[in-house]
Chimera marker file (.cmm) of the C-alpha trace (Angstrom):
<marker_set name="trace">
<marker id="1" x="0.644" y="14.810" z="-40.835" r="1" g="1" b="0" radius="0.5"/>
<marker id="2" x="2.631" y="11.734" z="-39.862" r="1" g="1" b="0" radius="0.5"/>
<marker id="3" x="4.730" y="13.838" z="-37.474" r="1" g="1" b="0" radius="0.5"/>
<marker id="4" x="1.601" y="15.154" z="-35.746" r="1" g="1" b="0" radius="0.5"/>
<marker id="5" x="0.239" y="11.626" z="-35.343" r="1" g="1" b="0" radius="0.5"/>
<marker id="6" x="3.577" y="10.373" z="-34.009" r="1" g="1" b="0" radius="0.5"/>
<marker id="7" x="3.771" y="13.291" z="-31.553" r="1" g="1" b="0" radius="0.5"/>
<marker id="8" x="0.200" y="12.617" z="-30.425" r="1" g="1" b="0" radius="0.5"/>
<marker id="9" x="0.903" y="8.930" z="-29.834" r="1" g="1" b="0" radius="0.5"/>
<marker id="10" x="4.096" y="9.723" z="-27.929" r="1" g="1" b="0" radius="0.5"/>
<marker id="11" x="2.344" y="12.266" z="-25.686" r="1" g="1" b="0" radius="0.5"/>
<marker id="12" x="-1.150" y="10.781" z="-25.526" r="1" g="1" b="0" radius="0.5"/>
<marker id="13" x="-1.184" y="10.487" z="-21.745" r="1" g="1" b="0" radius="0.5"/>
<marker id="14" x="0.059" y="14.044" z="-21.249" r="1" g="1" b="0" radius="0.5"/>
<marker id="15" x="-2.575" y="15.350" z="-23.654" r="1" g="1" b="0" radius="0.5"/>
<marker id="16" x="-5.366" y="13.574" z="-21.778" r="1" g="1" b="0" radius="0.5"/>
<marker id="17" x="-4.008" y="14.740" z="-18.427" r="1" g="1" b="0" radius="0.5"/>
<marker id="18" x="-3.958" y="18.292" z="-19.787" r="1" g="1" b="0" radius="0.5"/>
<marker id="19" x="-7.528" y="18.020" z="-21.071" r="1" g="1" b="0" radius="0.5"/>
<marker id="20" x="-8.853" y="16.592" z="-17.814" r="1" g="1" b="0" radius="0.5"/>
<marker id="21" x="-6.905" y="19.212" z="-15.859" r="1" g="1" b="0" radius="0.5"/>
<marker id="22" x="-8.438" y="22.007" z="-17.924" r="1" g="1" b="0" radius="0.5"/>
<marker id="23" x="-11.927" y="20.606" z="-17.366" r="1" g="1" b="0" radius="0.5"/>
<marker id="24" x="-11.308" y="20.313" z="-13.642" r="1" g="1" b="0" radius="0.5"/>
<marker id="25" x="-9.945" y="23.851" z="-13.442" r="1" g="1" b="0" radius="0.5"/>
<marker id="26" x="-13.039" y="25.102" z="-15.302" r="1" g="1" b="0" radius="0.5"/>
<marker id="27" x="-15.243" y="23.231" z="-12.813" r="1" g="1" b="0" radius="0.5"/>
<marker id="28" x="-13.296" y="24.642" z="-9.870" r="1" g="1" b="0" radius="0.5"/>
<marker id="29" x="-13.606" y="28.208" z="-11.190" r="1" g="1" b="0" radius="0.5"/>
<marker id="30" x="-17.367" y="27.815" z="-11.712" r="1" g="1" b="0" radius="0.5"/>
<marker id="31" x="-17.742" y="26.249" z="-8.256" r="1" g="1" b="0" radius="0.5"/>
<marker id="32" x="-15.798" y="29.097" z="-6.699" r="1" g="1" b="0" radius="0.5"/>
<marker id="33" x="-17.947" y="31.652" z="-8.513" r="1" g="1" b="0" radius="0.5"/>
<marker id="34" x="-21.171" y="29.960" z="-7.350" r="1" g="1" b="0" radius="0.5"/>
<marker id="35" x="-19.864" y="29.825" z="-3.790" r="1" g="1" b="0" radius="0.5"/>
<marker id="36" x="-19.152" y="33.565" z="-3.854" r="1" g="1" b="0" radius="0.5"/>
<marker id="37" x="-22.626" y="34.251" z="-5.270" r="1" g="1" b="0" radius="0.5"/>
<marker id="38" x="-24.222" y="32.240" z="-2.473" r="1" g="1" b="0" radius="0.5"/>
<marker id="39" x="-22.117" y="33.982" z="0.182" r="1" g="1" b="0" radius="0.5"/>
<marker id="40" x="-23.269" y="37.404" z="-1.055" r="1" g="1" b="0" radius="0.5"/>
<marker id="41" x="-26.930" y="36.420" z="-0.754" r="1" g="1" b="0" radius="0.5"/>
<marker id="42" x="-28.706" y="38.065" z="2.195" r="1" g="1" b="0" radius="0.5"/>
<marker id="43" x="-30.241" y="34.750" z="3.301" r="1" g="1" b="0" radius="0.5"/>
<marker id="44" x="-28.129" y="33.208" z="6.112" r="1" g="1" b="0" radius="0.5"/>
<marker id="45" x="-28.849" y="29.672" z="4.872" r="1" g="1" b="0" radius="0.5"/>
<marker id="46" x="-27.542" y="30.591" z="1.408" r="1" g="1" b="0" radius="0.5"/>
<marker id="47" x="-24.435" y="32.123" z="3.016" r="1" g="1" b="0" radius="0.5"/>
<marker id="48" x="-23.818" y="28.907" z="4.954" r="1" g="1" b="0" radius="0.5"/>
<marker id="49" x="-24.244" y="26.817" z="1.812" r="1" g="1" b="0" radius="0.5"/>
<marker id="50" x="-21.873" y="29.182" z="-0.006" r="1" g="1" b="0" radius="0.5"/>
<marker id="51" x="-19.203" y="28.729" z="2.661" r="1" g="1" b="0" radius="0.5"/>
<marker id="52" x="-19.635" y="24.960" z="2.536" r="1" g="1" b="0" radius="0.5"/>
<marker id="53" x="-19.614" y="25.039" z="-1.265" r="1" g="1" b="0" radius="0.5"/>
<marker id="54" x="-16.355" y="26.982" z="-1.159" r="1" g="1" b="0" radius="0.5"/>
<marker id="55" x="-14.653" y="23.887" z="0.228" r="1" g="1" b="0" radius="0.5"/>
<marker id="56" x="-15.182" y="21.977" z="-3.029" r="1" g="1" b="0" radius="0.5"/>
<marker id="57" x="-12.826" y="24.072" z="-5.173" r="1" g="1" b="0" radius="0.5"/>
<marker id="58" x="-10.268" y="24.255" z="-2.367" r="1" g="1" b="0" radius="0.5"/>
<marker id="59" x="-10.189" y="20.470" z="-1.934" r="1" g="1" b="0" radius="0.5"/>
<marker id="60" x="-10.302" y="19.959" z="-5.692" r="1" g="1" b="0" radius="0.5"/>
<marker id="61" x="-7.372" y="22.313" z="-6.289" r="1" g="1" b="0" radius="0.5"/>
<marker id="62" x="-5.356" y="20.595" z="-3.544" r="1" g="1" b="0" radius="0.5"/>
<marker id="63" x="-6.051" y="17.149" z="-5.050" r="1" g="1" b="0" radius="0.5"/>
<marker id="64" x="-5.225" y="18.363" z="-8.551" r="1" g="1" b="0" radius="0.5"/>
<marker id="65" x="-1.888" y="19.859" z="-7.519" r="1" g="1" b="0" radius="0.5"/>
<marker id="66" x="-1.016" y="16.775" z="-5.475" r="1" g="1" b="0" radius="0.5"/>
<marker id="67" x="-1.709" y="14.391" z="-8.355" r="1" g="1" b="0" radius="0.5"/>
<marker id="68" x="0.102" y="16.521" z="-10.931" r="1" g="1" b="0" radius="0.5"/>
<marker id="69" x="3.172" y="16.710" z="-8.671" r="1" g="1" b="0" radius="0.5"/>
<marker id="70" x="3.008" y="12.945" z="-8.108" r="1" g="1" b="0" radius="0.5"/>
<marker id="71" x="2.901" y="12.359" z="-11.871" r="1" g="1" b="0" radius="0.5"/>
<marker id="72" x="5.775" y="14.746" z="-12.575" r="1" g="1" b="0" radius="0.5"/>
<marker id="73" x="7.942" y="13.259" z="-9.834" r="1" g="1" b="0" radius="0.5"/>
<marker id="74" x="7.174" y="9.720" z="-10.962" r="1" g="1" b="0" radius="0.5"/>
<marker id="75" x="8.067" y="10.616" z="-14.530" r="1" g="1" b="0" radius="0.5"/>
<marker id="76" x="11.347" y="12.151" z="-13.359" r="1" g="1" b="0" radius="0.5"/>
<marker id="77" x="12.285" y="8.980" z="-11.485" r="1" g="1" b="0" radius="0.5"/>
<marker id="78" x="11.369" y="6.876" z="-14.519" r="1" g="1" b="0" radius="0.5"/>
<marker id="79" x="13.637" y="8.971" z="-16.767" r="1" g="1" b="0" radius="0.5"/>
<marker id="80" x="16.527" y="8.616" z="-14.308" r="1" g="1" b="0" radius="0.5"/>
<marker id="81" x="16.020" y="4.873" z="-13.985" r="1" g="1" b="0" radius="0.5"/>
<marker id="82" x="15.719" y="4.499" z="-17.754" r="1" g="1" b="0" radius="0.5"/>
<marker id="83" x="18.994" y="6.393" z="-18.272" r="1" g="1" b="0" radius="0.5"/>
<marker id="84" x="20.655" y="4.034" z="-15.787" r="1" g="1" b="0" radius="0.5"/>
<marker id="85" x="19.170" y="0.970" z="-17.509" r="1" g="1" b="0" radius="0.5"/>
<marker id="86" x="17.272" y="0.037" z="-14.346" r="1" g="1" b="0" radius="0.5"/>
<marker id="87" x="13.672" y="0.033" z="-15.543" r="1" g="1" b="0" radius="0.5"/>
<marker id="88" x="12.010" y="-3.375" z="-15.385" r="1" g="1" b="0" radius="0.5"/>
<marker id="89" x="11.514" y="-4.905" z="-18.818" r="1" g="1" b="0" radius="0.5"/>
<marker id="90" x="7.960" y="-5.207" z="-20.062" r="1" g="1" b="0" radius="0.5"/>
<marker id="91" x="8.287" y="-8.818" z="-21.151" r="1" g="1" b="0" radius="0.5"/>
<marker id="92" x="5.431" y="-10.448" z="-19.239" r="1" g="1" b="0" radius="0.5"/>
<marker id="93" x="3.102" y="-12.664" z="-21.270" r="1" g="1" b="0" radius="0.5"/>
<marker id="94" x="-0.238" y="-11.132" z="-22.164" r="1" g="1" b="0" radius="0.5"/>
<marker id="95" x="-3.702" y="-12.301" z="-23.068" r="1" g="1" b="0" radius="0.5"/>
<marker id="96" x="-4.941" y="-11.712" z="-26.624" r="1" g="1" b="0" radius="0.5"/>
<marker id="97" x="-6.690" y="-8.588" z="-25.257" r="1" g="1" b="0" radius="0.5"/>
<marker id="98" x="-3.327" y="-7.224" z="-24.070" r="1" g="1" b="0" radius="0.5"/>
<marker id="99" x="-3.727" y="-7.757" z="-20.323" r="1" g="1" b="0" radius="0.5"/>
<marker id="100" x="-0.788" y="-9.102" z="-18.377" r="1" g="1" b="0" radius="0.5"/>
<marker id="101" x="-1.277" y="-12.696" z="-17.250" r="1" g="1" b="0" radius="0.5"/>
<marker id="102" x="-1.683" y="-12.467" z="-13.490" r="1" g="1" b="0" radius="0.5"/>
<marker id="103" x="0.277" y="-15.602" z="-12.567" r="1" g="1" b="0" radius="0.5"/>
<marker id="104" x="3.333" y="-14.394" z="-14.493" r="1" g="1" b="0" radius="0.5"/>
<marker id="105" x="3.075" y="-10.968" z="-12.844" r="1" g="1" b="0" radius="0.5"/>
<marker id="106" x="2.848" y="-12.601" z="-9.414" r="1" g="1" b="0" radius="0.5"/>
<marker id="107" x="6.017" y="-14.642" z="-10.075" r="1" g="1" b="0" radius="0.5"/>
<marker id="108" x="7.859" y="-11.533" z="-11.274" r="1" g="1" b="0" radius="0.5"/>
<marker id="109" x="6.573" y="-9.605" z="-8.243" r="1" g="1" b="0" radius="0.5"/>
<marker id="110" x="8.438" y="-11.880" z="-5.836" r="1" g="1" b="0" radius="0.5"/>
<marker id="111" x="11.752" y="-10.856" z="-7.402" r="1" g="1" b="0" radius="0.5"/>
<marker id="112" x="11.075" y="-7.157" z="-6.818" r="1" g="1" b="0" radius="0.5"/>
<marker id="113" x="9.675" y="-7.728" z="-3.336" r="1" g="1" b="0" radius="0.5"/>
<marker id="114" x="12.890" y="-9.511" z="-2.344" r="1" g="1" b="0" radius="0.5"/>
<marker id="115" x="14.964" y="-6.716" z="-3.906" r="1" g="1" b="0" radius="0.5"/>
<marker id="116" x="13.063" y="-4.101" z="-1.892" r="1" g="1" b="0" radius="0.5"/>
<marker id="117" x="13.422" y="-6.087" z="1.330" r="1" g="1" b="0" radius="0.5"/>
<marker id="118" x="17.171" y="-6.295" z="0.702" r="1" g="1" b="0" radius="0.5"/>
<marker id="119" x="17.488" y="-2.554" z="-0.020" r="1" g="1" b="0" radius="0.5"/>
<marker id="120" x="14.612" y="-0.774" z="1.751" r="1" g="1" b="0" radius="0.5"/>
<marker id="121" x="16.321" y="2.642" z="1.541" r="1" g="1" b="0" radius="0.5"/>
<marker id="122" x="16.853" y="2.559" z="-2.232" r="1" g="1" b="0" radius="0.5"/>
<marker id="123" x="14.230" y="4.454" z="-4.208" r="1" g="1" b="0" radius="0.5"/>
<marker id="124" x="15.052" y="2.347" z="-7.277" r="1" g="1" b="0" radius="0.5"/>
<marker id="125" x="13.906" y="-0.869" z="-5.618" r="1" g="1" b="0" radius="0.5"/>
<marker id="126" x="10.674" y="0.809" z="-4.479" r="1" g="1" b="0" radius="0.5"/>
<marker id="127" x="10.085" y="2.132" z="-8.009" r="1" g="1" b="0" radius="0.5"/>
<marker id="128" x="10.502" y="-1.365" z="-9.468" r="1" g="1" b="0" radius="0.5"/>
<marker id="129" x="8.279" y="-2.816" z="-6.737" r="1" g="1" b="0" radius="0.5"/>
<marker id="130" x="5.632" y="-0.261" z="-7.692" r="1" g="1" b="0" radius="0.5"/>
<marker id="131" x="5.848" y="-1.411" z="-11.316" r="1" g="1" b="0" radius="0.5"/>
<marker id="132" x="5.476" y="-5.015" z="-10.164" r="1" g="1" b="0" radius="0.5"/>
<marker id="133" x="2.402" y="-4.169" z="-8.081" r="1" g="1" b="0" radius="0.5"/>
<marker id="134" x="0.931" y="-2.368" z="-11.077" r="1" g="1" b="0" radius="0.5"/>
<marker id="135" x="1.586" y="-5.341" z="-13.360" r="1" g="1" b="0" radius="0.5"/>
<marker id="136" x="-0.088" y="-7.603" z="-10.798" r="1" g="1" b="0" radius="0.5"/>
<marker id="137" x="-3.145" y="-5.311" z="-10.815" r="1" g="1" b="0" radius="0.5"/>
<marker id="138" x="-2.743" y="-3.885" z="-7.311" r="1" g="1" b="0" radius="0.5"/>
<marker id="139" x="-2.975" y="-0.174" z="-8.081" r="1" g="1" b="0" radius="0.5"/>
<marker id="140" x="-3.355" y="0.926" z="-4.463" r="1" g="1" b="0" radius="0.5"/>
<marker id="141" x="-0.087" y="-0.693" z="-3.372" r="1" g="1" b="0" radius="0.5"/>
<marker id="142" x="1.596" y="0.424" z="-6.596" r="1" g="1" b="0" radius="0.5"/>
<marker id="143" x="0.835" y="4.067" z="-5.799" r="1" g="1" b="0" radius="0.5"/>
<marker id="144" x="1.877" y="3.621" z="-2.166" r="1" g="1" b="0" radius="0.5"/>
<marker id="145" x="5.193" y="2.076" z="-3.235" r="1" g="1" b="0" radius="0.5"/>
<marker id="146" x="5.762" y="4.852" z="-5.755" r="1" g="1" b="0" radius="0.5"/>
<marker id="147" x="5.121" y="7.440" z="-3.052" r="1" g="1" b="0" radius="0.5"/>
<marker id="148" x="7.817" y="5.758" z="-0.930" r="1" g="1" b="0" radius="0.5"/>
<marker id="149" x="10.194" y="5.854" z="-3.924" r="1" g="1" b="0" radius="0.5"/>
<marker id="150" x="9.517" y="9.564" z="-4.447" r="1" g="1" b="0" radius="0.5"/>
<marker id="151" x="9.956" y="10.299" z="-0.733" r="1" g="1" b="0" radius="0.5"/>
<marker id="152" x="13.264" y="8.406" z="-0.596" r="1" g="1" b="0" radius="0.5"/>
<marker id="153" x="14.520" y="10.153" z="-3.720" r="1" g="1" b="0" radius="0.5"/>
<marker id="154" x="13.572" y="13.594" z="-2.425" r="1" g="1" b="0" radius="0.5"/>
<marker id="155" x="15.081" y="12.949" z="1.002" r="1" g="1" b="0" radius="0.5"/>
<marker id="156" x="18.439" y="12.086" z="-0.539" r="1" g="1" b="0" radius="0.5"/>
<marker id="157" x="18.797" y="8.747" z="1.237" r="1" g="1" b="0" radius="0.5"/>
<marker id="158" x="21.672" y="6.450" z="0.198" r="1" g="1" b="0" radius="0.5"/>
<marker id="159" x="21.283" y="5.047" z="-3.268" r="1" g="1" b="0" radius="0.5"/>
<marker id="160" x="19.444" y="8.076" z="-4.642" r="1" g="1" b="0" radius="0.5"/>
<marker id="161" x="22.188" y="9.354" z="-6.820" r="1" g="1" b="0" radius="0.5"/>
<marker id="162" x="20.824" y="12.835" z="-6.096" r="1" g="1" b="0" radius="0.5"/>
<link id1="1" id2="2" r="1" g="1" b="0" radius="0.2"/>
<link id1="2" id2="3" r="1" g="1" b="0" radius="0.2"/>
<link id1="3" id2="4" r="1" g="1" b="0" radius="0.2"/>
<link id1="4" id2="5" r="1" g="1" b="0" radius="0.2"/>
<link id1="5" id2="6" r="1" g="1" b="0" radius="0.2"/>
<link id1="6" id2="7" r="1" g="1" b="0" radius="0.2"/>
<link id1="7" id2="8" r="1" g="1" b="0" radius="0.2"/>
<link id1="8" id2="9" r="1" g="1" b="0" radius="0.2"/>
<link id1="9" id2="10" r="1" g="1" b="0" radius="0.2"/>
<link id1="10" id2="11" r="1" g="1" b="0" radius="0.2"/>
<link id1="11" id2="12" r="1" g="1" b="0" radius="0.2"/>
<link id1="12" id2="13" r="1" g="1" b="0" radius="0.2"/>
<link id1="13" id2="14" r="1" g="1" b="0" radius="0.2"/>
<link id1="14" id2="15" r="1" g="1" b="0" radius="0.2"/>
<link id1="15" id2="16" r="1" g="1" b="0" radius="0.2"/>
<link id1="16" id2="17" r="1" g="1" b="0" radius="0.2"/>
<link id1="17" id2="18" r="1" g="1" b="0" radius="0.2"/>
<link id1="18" id2="19" r="1" g="1" b="0" radius="0.2"/>
<link id1="19" id2="20" r="1" g="1" b="0" radius="0.2"/>
<link id1="20" id2="21" r="1" g="1" b="0" radius="0.2"/>
<link id1="21" id2="22" r="1" g="1" b="0" radius="0.2"/>
<link id1="22" id2="23" r="1" g="1" b="0" radius="0.2"/>
<link id1="23" id2="24" r="1" g="1" b="0" radius="0.2"/>
<link id1="24" id2="25" r="1" g="1" b="0" radius="0.2"/>
<link id1="25" id2="26" r="1" g="1" b="0" radius="0.2"/>
<link id1="26" id2="27" r="1" g="1" b="0" radius="0.2"/>
<link id1="27" id2="28" r="1" g="1" b="0" radius="0.2"/>
<link id1="28" id2="29" r="1" g="1" b="0" radius="0.2"/>
<link id1="29" id2="30" r="1" g="1" b="0" radius="0.2"/>
<link id1="30" id2="31" r="1" g="1" b="0" radius="0.2"/>
<link id1="31" id2="32" r="1" g="1" b="0" radius="0.2"/>
<link id1="32" id2="33" r="1" g="1" b="0" radius="0.2"/>
<link id1="33" id2="34" r="1" g="1" b="0" radius="0.2"/>
<link id1="34" id2="35" r="1" g="1" b="0" radius="0.2"/>
<link id1="35" id2="36" r="1" g="1" b="0" radius="0.2"/>
<link id1="36" id2="37" r="1" g="1" b="0" radius="0.2"/>
<link id1="37" id2="38" r="1" g="1" b="0" radius="0.2"/>
<link id1="38" id2="39" r="1" g="1" b="0" radius="0.2"/>
<link id1="39" id2="40" r="1" g="1" b="0" radius="0.2"/>
<link id1="40" id2="41" r="1" g="1" b="0" radius="0.2"/>
<link id1="41" id2="42" r="1" g="1" b="0" radius="0.2"/>
<link id1="42" id2="43" r="1" g="1" b="0" radius="0.2"/>
<link id1="43" id2="44" r="1" g="1" b="0" radius="0.2"/>
<link id1="44" id2="45" r="1" g="1" b="0" radius="0.2"/>
<link id1="45" id2="46" r="1" g="1" b="0" radius="0.2"/>
<link id1="46" id2="47" r="1" g="1" b="0" radius="0.2"/>
<link id1="47" id2="48" r="1" g="1" b="0" radius="0.2"/>
<link id1="48" id2="49" r="1" g="1" b="0" radius="0.2"/>
<link id1="49" id2="50" r="1" g="1" b="0" radius="0.2"/>
<link id1="50" id2="51" r="1" g="1" b="0" radius="0.2"/>
<link id1="51" id2="52" r="1" g="1" b="0" radius="0.2"/>
<link id1="52" id2="53" r="1" g="1" b="0" radius="0.2"/>
<link id1="53" id2="54" r="1" g="1" b="0" radius="0.2"/>
<link id1="54" id2="55" r="1" g="1" b="0" radius="0.2"/>
<link id1="55" id2="56" r="1" g="1" b="0" radius="0.2"/>
<link id1="56" id2="57" r="1" g="1" b="0" radius="0.2"/>
<link id1="57" id2="58" r="1" g="1" b="0" radius="0.2"/>
<link id1="58" id2="59" r="1" g="1" b="0" radius="0.2"/>
<link id1="59" id2="60" r="1" g="1" b="0" radius="0.2"/>
<link id1="60" id2="61" r="1" g="1" b="0" radius="0.2"/>
<link id1="61" id2="62" r="1" g="1" b="0" radius="0.2"/>
<link id1="62" id2="63" r="1" g="1" b="0" radius="0.2"/>
<link id1="63" id2="64" r="1" g="1" b="0" radius="0.2"/>
<link id1="64" id2="65" r="1" g="1" b="0" radius="0.2"/>
<link id1="65" id2="66" r="1" g="1" b="0" radius="0.2"/>
<link id1="66" id2="67" r="1" g="1" b="0" radius="0.2"/>
<link id1="67" id2="68" r="1" g="1" b="0" radius="0.2"/>
<link id1="68" id2="69" r="1" g="1" b="0" radius="0.2"/>
<link id1="69" id2="70" r="1" g="1" b="0" radius="0.2"/>
<link id1="70" id2="71" r="1" g="1" b="0" radius="0.2"/>
<link id1="71" id2="72" r="1" g="1" b="0" radius="0.2"/>
<link id1="72" id2="73" r="1" g="1" b="0" radius="0.2"/>
<link id1="73" id2="74" r="1" g="1" b="0" radius="0.2"/>
<link id1="74" id2="75" r="1" g="1" b="0" radius="0.2"/>
<link id1="75" id2="76" r="1" g="1" b="0" radius="0.2"/>
<link id1="76" id2="77" r="1" g="1" b="0" radius="0.2"/>
<link id1="77" id2="78" r="1" g="1" b="0" radius="0.2"/>
<link id1="78" id2="79" r="1" g="1" b="0" radius="0.2"/>
<link id1="79" id2="80" r="1" g="1" b="0" radius="0.2"/>
<link id1="80" id2="81" r="1" g="1" b="0" radius="0.2"/>
<link id1="81" id2="82" r="1" g="1" b="0" radius="0.2"/>
<link id1="82" id2="83" r="1" g="1" b="0" radius="0.2"/>
<link id1="83" id2="84" r="1" g="1" b="0" radius="0.2"/>
<link id1="84" id2="85" r="1" g="1" b="0" radius="0.2"/>
<link id1="85" id2="86" r="1" g="1" b="0" radius="0.2"/>
<link id1="86" id2="87" r="1" g="1" b="0" radius="0.2"/>
<link id1="87" id2="88" r="1" g="1" b="0" radius="0.2"/>
<link id1="88" id2="89" r="1" g="1" b="0" radius="0.2"/>
<link id1="89" id2="90" r="1" g="1" b="0" radius="0.2"/>
<link id1="90" id2="91" r="1" g="1" b="0" radius="0.2"/>
<link id1="91" id2="92" r="1" g="1" b="0" radius="0.2"/>
<link id1="92" id2="93" r="1" g="1" b="0" radius="0.2"/>
<link id1="93" id2="94" r="1" g="1" b="0" radius="0.2"/>
<link id1="94" id2="95" r="1" g="1" b="0" radius="0.2"/>
<link id1="95" id2="96" r="1" g="1" b="0" radius="0.2"/>
<link id1="96" id2="97" r="1" g="1" b="0" radius="0.2"/>
<link id1="97" id2="98" r="1" g="1" b="0" radius="0.2"/>
<link id1="98" id2="99" r="1" g="1" b="0" radius="0.2"/>
<link id1="99" id2="100" r="1" g="1" b="0" radius="0.2"/>
<link id1="100" id2="101" r="1" g="1" b="0" radius="0.2"/>
<link id1="101" id2="102" r="1" g="1" b="0" radius="0.2"/>
<link id1="102" id2="103" r="1" g="1" b="0" radius="0.2"/>
<link id1="103" id2="104" r="1" g="1" b="0" radius="0.2"/>
<link id1="104" id2="105" r="1" g="1" b="0" radius="0.2"/>
<link id1="105" id2="106" r="1" g="1" b="0" radius="0.2"/>
<link id1="106" id2="107" r="1" g="1" b="0" radius="0.2"/>
<link id1="107" id2="108" r="1" g="1" b="0" radius="0.2"/>
<link id1="108" id2="109" r="1" g="1" b="0" radius="0.2"/>
<link id1="109" id2="110" r="1" g="1" b="0" radius="0.2"/>
<link id1="110" id2="111" r="1" g="1" b="0" radius="0.2"/>
<link id1="111" id2="112" r="1" g="1" b="0" radius="0.2"/>
<link id1="112" id2="113" r="1" g="1" b="0" radius="0.2"/>
<link id1="113" id2="114" r="1" g="1" b="0" radius="0.2"/>
<link id1="114" id2="115" r="1" g="1" b="0" radius="0.2"/>
<link id1="115" id2="116" r="1" g="1" b="0" radius="0.2"/>
<link id1="116" id2="117" r="1" g="1" b="0" radius="0.2"/>
<link id1="117" id2="118" r="1" g="1" b="0" radius="0.2"/>
<link id1="118" id2="119" r="1" g="1" b="0" radius="0.2"/>
<link id1="119" id2="120" r="1" g="1" b="0" radius="0.2"/>
<link id1="120" id2="121" r="1" g="1" b="0" radius="0.2"/>
<link id1="121" id2="122" r="1" g="1" b="0" radius="0.2"/>
<link id1="122" id2="123" r="1" g="1" b="0" radius="0.2"/>
<link id1="123" id2="124" r="1" g="1" b="0" radius="0.2"/>
<link id1="124" id2="125" r="1" g="1" b="0" radius="0.2"/>
<link id1="125" id2="126" r="1" g="1" b="0" radius="0.2"/>
<link id1="126" id2="127" r="1" g="1" b="0" radius="0.2"/>
<link id1="127" id2="128" r="1" g="1" b="0" radius="0.2"/>
<link id1="128" id2="129" r="1" g="1" b="0" radius="0.2"/>
<link id1="129" id2="130" r="1" g="1" b="0" radius="0.2"/>
<link id1="130" id2="131" r="1" g="1" b="0" radius="0.2"/>
<link id1="131" id2="132" r="1" g="1" b="0" radius="0.2"/>
<link id1="132" id2="133" r="1" g="1" b="0" radius="0.2"/>
<link id1="133" id2="134" r="1" g="1" b="0" radius="0.2"/>
<link id1="134" id2="135" r="1" g="1" b="0" radius="0.2"/>
<link id1="135" id2="136" r="1" g="1" b="0" radius="0.2"/>
<link id1="136" id2="137" r="1" g="1" b="0" radius="0.2"/>
<link id1="137" id2="138" r="1" g="1" b="0" radius="0.2"/>
<link id1="138" id2="139" r="1" g="1" b="0" radius="0.2"/>
<link id1="139" id2="140" r="1" g="1" b="0" radius="0.2"/>
<link id1="140" id2="141" r="1" g="1" b="0" radius="0.2"/>
<link id1="141" id2="142" r="1" g="1" b="0" radius="0.2"/>
<link id1="142" id2="143" r="1" g="1" b="0" radius="0.2"/>
<link id1="143" id2="144" r="1" g="1" b="0" radius="0.2"/>
<link id1="144" id2="145" r="1" g="1" b="0" radius="0.2"/>
<link id1="145" id2="146" r="1" g="1" b="0" radius="0.2"/>
<link id1="146" id2="147" r="1" g="1" b="0" radius="0.2"/>
<link id1="147" id2="148" r="1" g="1" b="0" radius="0.2"/>
<link id1="148" id2="149" r="1" g="1" b="0" radius="0.2"/>
<link id1="149" id2="150" r="1" g="1" b="0" radius="0.2"/>
<link id1="150" id2="151" r="1" g="1" b="0" radius="0.2"/>
<link id1="151" id2="152" r="1" g="1" b="0" radius="0.2"/>
<link id1="152" id2="153" r="1" g="1" b="0" radius="0.2"/>
<link id1="153" id2="154" r="1" g="1" b="0" radius="0.2"/>
<link id1="154" id2="155" r="1" g="1" b="0" radius="0.2"/>
<link id1="155" id2="156" r="1" g="1" b="0" radius="0.2"/>
<link id1="156" id2="157" r="1" g="1" b="0" radius="0.2"/>
<link id1="157" id2="158" r="1" g="1" b="0" radius="0.2"/>
<link id1="158" id2="159" r="1" g="1" b="0" radius="0.2"/>
<link id1="159" id2="160" r="1" g="1" b="0" radius="0.2"/>
<link id1="160" id2="161" r="1" g="1" b="0" radius="0.2"/>
<link id1="161" id2="162" r="1" g="1" b="0" radius="0.2"/>
</marker_set>
């Protein structure tokens, strides 16, 4: 039982991603089925609604695949950086509730911003900058920086090690 609990804790995020993915796939299948039913209706308005409704599963499937690929690629970069000893340490002070203290994250951010400015073609610096943005609470810029890191890694620019 202890092994199951340990495995669950170690893979908690992947389990939740899998559960949400399954629910979304179920929703997309039902949406697709309803769209087909509407398109087979003799009423032209129902057909038009069915065609429009067909866009939902298509867009949903595209978004799902895009996010799953982003997660897998990010995880791959994290494993590489961890093996190299280049992951930023999680040593920022926290509140009693476990949140990172913003001022400390902002001070740490400057270090990674300067590193990225000095090596703008290195995916490692962009990865660390993404972590710094995330610690500072700026999720939008964290994702954008991580996308740059993934793009640089996949393009094989200098410093990729690929």
